[in-house]
N, C-alpha and C positions, 0 to 999 in steps of 0.2 A: 316476453312474447314479442315477436316481430309484427309489423303492420302489414296489411294486405298490399300486394304489389300490383298497382294499376297499370304498369308498363308492360305487363305480360298476361297471357292467358294460359290455361291448362292444356291447350291443344298440343297434342303430341306427347303428353306425359304418359309414361309407361303404366301408371296406376289408373288412368281414366278408362272406364269401361262403357261401351255403348249398349243400351238396352232399348227395347221397343216399349212405348208408353202410350196409353190411350189418349186420344185427343179429347179435350174437354167438351162435353155435350154430345159425343158420338159413341155409339156402341161398336162400330166396325172399323173406324179409321184409327191408325196408329202413327206416331211420330217417334223420332229418335230422342232418347233422353240419356244423360250422362251421369255416371256415379263414380266417386273417388273410392278406390279400393286400396289406398295406401294404408299400411299397418298403423294402428293407433286408435284413439277414441272416436275419430270421425270416419272410420271405415264404413263405406256404404252411403256416404253423404251424397245427396242429390245436387249435381253441379250445373243443372240447367236442362231445359226441354227445348228441343229443336236446335239450339246453339248453347255453347258453353258460357258461363259467367264471363264478364269482360275483365276479370282480374284473377289473381291467384290468392286464395284466402290466407290469412295470417297463420292459421294453424297447419298449413301444409308442411309435412315433414321434410320436403325438399328445400323449402325456404329455411327451415330451422337448422339444416345442415350447414348453411352459410357458404356454400360453394358458388352460388350464383348460376348454377347449371340446372335450371328447372324451367318448365313451360316453354312457350314460344313468345319471343319478343315481338311486340306489336310494331307494325311498319312505321307508324307516325304517332307515337304516344302524345296525347294531349291535343292533337289536331283534328280529331274525329275522322281520321282517314284521308284528310285533304292534304295534298302536297302544296308547297309554296306556289308553284306555277298555277295550280287550280284556283287557289285563293286569289291570286293576282288577276286571273281571267274573270272571276266572278265579281271582282270589285270595279271592273271597267264599266264606264257608263254605256 
């Protein structure tokens, strides 16, 4: 089995389905939730509420194909979304 891919998310995957989900502690408010409908033993798996998990799970059938053509590549993996220019600005006195 492959490891989870933390450099990508499932955003844009053809198998991810958006459903409405009740907000915790509320009877009337709803938020978006995401489910994976890829064929296999994890079909219907909850992939996050309000936003997707920050990784592609190891059991993803697209990862297991080994093509490297799955999910959405993160803009700045490992940098928490900060570019080098932003980090340099923040480090200035």
